[in-house]
C-alpha positions in Angstrom: -32.6 19.5 35.1 -34.5 16.2 35.8 -37.3 16.7 38.4 -39.8 14.4 39.8 -42.3 16.3 41.9 -44.8 14.4 44.0 -48.2 15.9 45.5 -51.4 14.8 46.7 -50.6 13.4 49.9 -52.2 14.5 53.2 -54.1 13.1 56.3 -57.0 10.9 55.7 -59.2 8.8 57.8 -58.9 5.0 57.5 -61.0 3.9 54.6 -60.7 7.2 52.7 -59.0 7.8 49.6 -56.1 10.1 48.1 -54.8 10.6 44.5 -51.1 11.2 44.3 -49.4 12.6 41.3 -45.8 12.9 40.2 -45.0 15.6 37.7 -41.9 14.7 35.6 -39.7 17.0 33.6 -36.1 16.8 32.3 -36.0 13.3 30.8 -38.1 11.4 28.1 -40.9 10.6 30.4 -42.5 8.2 28.1 -39.7 5.9 27.6 -39.2 5.1 31.5 -41.1 2.4 33.5 -42.3 4.4 36.5 -42.8 3.0 40.1 -44.3 3.9 43.4 -41.8 3.1 46.2 -43.0 4.1 50.0 -41.0 4.6 53.4 -42.5 4.4 56.7 -40.9 5.3 59.9 -38.9 2.6 61.3 -39.6 0.3 58.3 -37.7 -0.7 55.3 -38.7 0.8 51.8 -41.5 -1.0 50.0 -42.1 -1.1 46.6 -45.8 -0.3 45.9 -46.6 -0.4 42.1 -45.2 -0.3 38.7 -46.2 0.7 35.2 -44.6 0.1 32.1 -43.8 2.8 29.3 -47.1 2.9 27.4 -49.5 2.5 30.6 -50.7 -1.0 29.2 -48.9 -3.4 32.3 -49.5 -2.8 35.7 -48.1 -4.4 38.8 -49.0 -4.1 42.4 -47.3 -5.4 45.6 -49.8 -7.7 47.6 -50.6 -5.0 50.3 -52.1 -2.8 48.2 -53.4 -4.9 45.4 -57.3 -4.3 44.7 -57.2 -1.0 46.5 -54.4 1.1 44.5 -54.5 1.9 41.0 -51.4 3.2 39.1 -51.7 5.3 35.7 -49.7 7.7 33.6 -50.4 10.4 31.3 -47.6 10.4 28.8 -48.8 13.7 27.2 -48.6 15.4 30.4 -45.5 13.5 31.6 -47.4 12.9 34.9 -47.9 9.5 36.8 -50.5 8.9 39.2 -51.6 6.8 42.2 -55.3 6.3 43.2 -55.5 5.0 46.9 -58.8 3.8 48.0 -59.6 2.2 51.2 -56.6 3.5 52.9 -55.5 1.6 56.1 -53.3 2.9 58.8 -50.5 0.8 57.7 -50.3 2.8 54.3 -49.0 5.8 56.3 -45.6 6.5 54.8 -43.7 8.9 52.5 -44.5 8.0 49.0 -42.0 8.6 46.1 -42.1 8.1 42.4 -39.2 6.8 41.0 -38.2 6.0 37.1 -36.1 3.6 35.3 -35.6 3.1 31.8 -34.7 -0.7 32.5 -37.9 -3.2 33.0 -35.3 -5.3 35.2 -35.1 -2.7 37.8 -38.9 -1.9 37.6 -40.1 -3.3 41.1 -37.3 -2.7 43.2 -37.7 -1.2 46.9 -34.6 0.4 46.7 -34.6 4.0 45.2 -30.9 3.5 44.4 -31.9 1.3 41.7 -33.8 3.9 39.9 -32.2 6.6 37.5 -34.4 9.3 39.3 -36.9 10.0 42.2 -38.6 12.5 44.0 -38.7 13.9 47.3 -42.0 12.1 48.3 -45.2 13.2 49.4 -46.4 12.1 52.9 -49.5 10.1 53.3 -51.0 10.0 57.0 -53.8 7.6 57.6 -55.4 8.1 61.1 -58.7 8.7 62.7 
């Protein structure tokens, strides 16, 4: 069956770094656009970043541009998000999400994706 399993979250101090991973199985990972979407308590979902099927084209929300880097390893069916210079406002549950349609890549709504994981919690606090 299809699975997207995120890992790498945790508690980090402001200014710190984390690297999230998303292990995919049960579908042809290399043909899907991959995204990170986050959900903070009391706030609506926020699209964070997207990467195309080959890993050549990336996009970022203005709130994370210059601090986060998305990448993928199609040989390992794994998506990554390197997060540097973390801020308290980055605190959220981070989901990876996949879609075969480029038009849906970049949506903040998990319902617009074919598959998504349960998420990994990132908490930025001193």
